[in-house]
N, C-alpha and C positions, 0 to 999 in steps of 0.2 A: 661587493664590499659594502656595509653599511657606509653613505656619506651623506650627514645632515648637513644640509646648507652647502654643499661641495668642498666642506673642510677637509678630509681626508681623500688622499689619491694614493692609496698603497698601490705597490708594485708586486708583482708574484715573481718569487724566485723560481730556482730551477727545479724545486720541489713541488711548485704551485700553489702553494700557499702562500698568504699575504704576508709581507715583510713588515706590517705593521703590527708590532707584538700589542697585546693589550697592554703592558707597561708604560707604552711610549707618552709623553705629555699631550699629544693631540688626541690619541684615544682616550687617556684617563678624563682628558676635560669634557670631551663629548660626551661620555658616558655619566660622568657629574652631572653635567648639565640638564641631561635627558632626566636621569635619576631625581634630581631636585624637581621638575617639572612633572615627572609621571609618576612617581615614586608610588604612590597608593595604589593606581592602576597596577604598577608591576607588580606589588605586594599580593593583590588581590589574584592578580594571575597567576603568579607563581604557587600560592597557598590551594587555589582550585586544581592546578596542575596534580600538585602534590599529593592532595587527595585522591584525585582520579587514579594515578598512578598506585596508590596505596591499595585503595580498593579492587584494581584489576580493570578500570574503566578504561584507560588508555589501550590496555591492549586488545581489549574487547572492540572497541572503536575503531582501531587500527585494521582490526580482523574484517569488520564491517565495511569499511572503506575500501578493503584488497578485494573482498565481494564485490562492492558496486562497480568498481573498475575493471573486475572480469565481465561483470553483467556488461558493461558498457561498451567495452571492447567486442564482446561477443554479440550484439545487437548490430545488424544490418540495417541500412536506410528503409528496404524493401519492410524487414519484420517491425519496424516500427511504424511504418505506414499502415500495414495490416493489420496490427494492433490497434492503431487510432481507427479504424474502420470497422472492427470489432466492438468498441468500446463505443463509437457512434449509433453502430444498430442496437446495442444494447439499451442506450439511452433513449431510443425513439421507442423502443418496446417498451422500456418501463414509464413512456410518457403518455403511452396510450389508456385512454382513460375506459377501456373495457377490460385490459388486464389490470389494471390499477385496483377496479371495481371486482375482479378476480379474485386475486389475491387478498384484498380485504375480506371476502367469503371465505376463502378456502380454509382457514384453521379452524374456524367454527363447524363447518361441513365435516371435517375432517373429526373434530372431536365428538360430534353428536351421530357419526356414523359409526363409530368407536364404541362409545357408550351403549349404540344401539344394538349393534353386535355381540358383545360383552354380557348382555343383560338376557340374549337368546340362545337358548341353546341349539347348536347346530345350525346347518343353513336353512333357510324359511324353504317351505314345501311349495307346490304349484298355486294350492288356494292363498296361502299368504301373500305369494308375489301378485295373483290376480286381484286380492283387496287392494294391495298397494298400487295397482293402476287405476284406481278409483281417487286417487287422492290427485287432485289437477297438478300439487307442486311437484309431484314424483313423476307426471306425464312430461312436465316441462322440462325436469332435468335429464328425464330419459332423450328426448329430443334434442336437448342441447348436447349431449353425451352423444348421440348417431350423429349431429352435423359434425363434430368435432374428430370421430373417426372416420367419415368419411372424406374431411379434407386430410386426414393425415395417411388414408390407404393410398398406395402406388397406383399411378394410373393403370389400367390395362394395356395391353401390348398391343 
């Protein structure tokens, strides 16, 4: 039971409810004093709650809190630790300058490749590929891709 300054000491009866009724003089005095001191705050809070209830926000909030509780109850310590480790590894990869540099270049490279592919009809022939190999940038790109492929390939048994 709400007991500001220890003024109320309501007892519970057989029903389990407080025997201090809202109409009792002690409760009325405490509520009156509280509303005199905090009336504007209470009015703003009630206005906000009323608006949230009318807009359906309270129901949505209750649903979100229920979902959050279910997630909290479902997560074990091992799951949380595993998730934290994955996030830590992901942060380490994202902080790697080589990865950062690659991610900065990738969108432009994909757009350039897409526009080059669209402008040509069909796949390039062997002669066109041979000419491309004369470009130092193409050779560096191929060397890079071959190094990536080599690292991704499973080791031989």
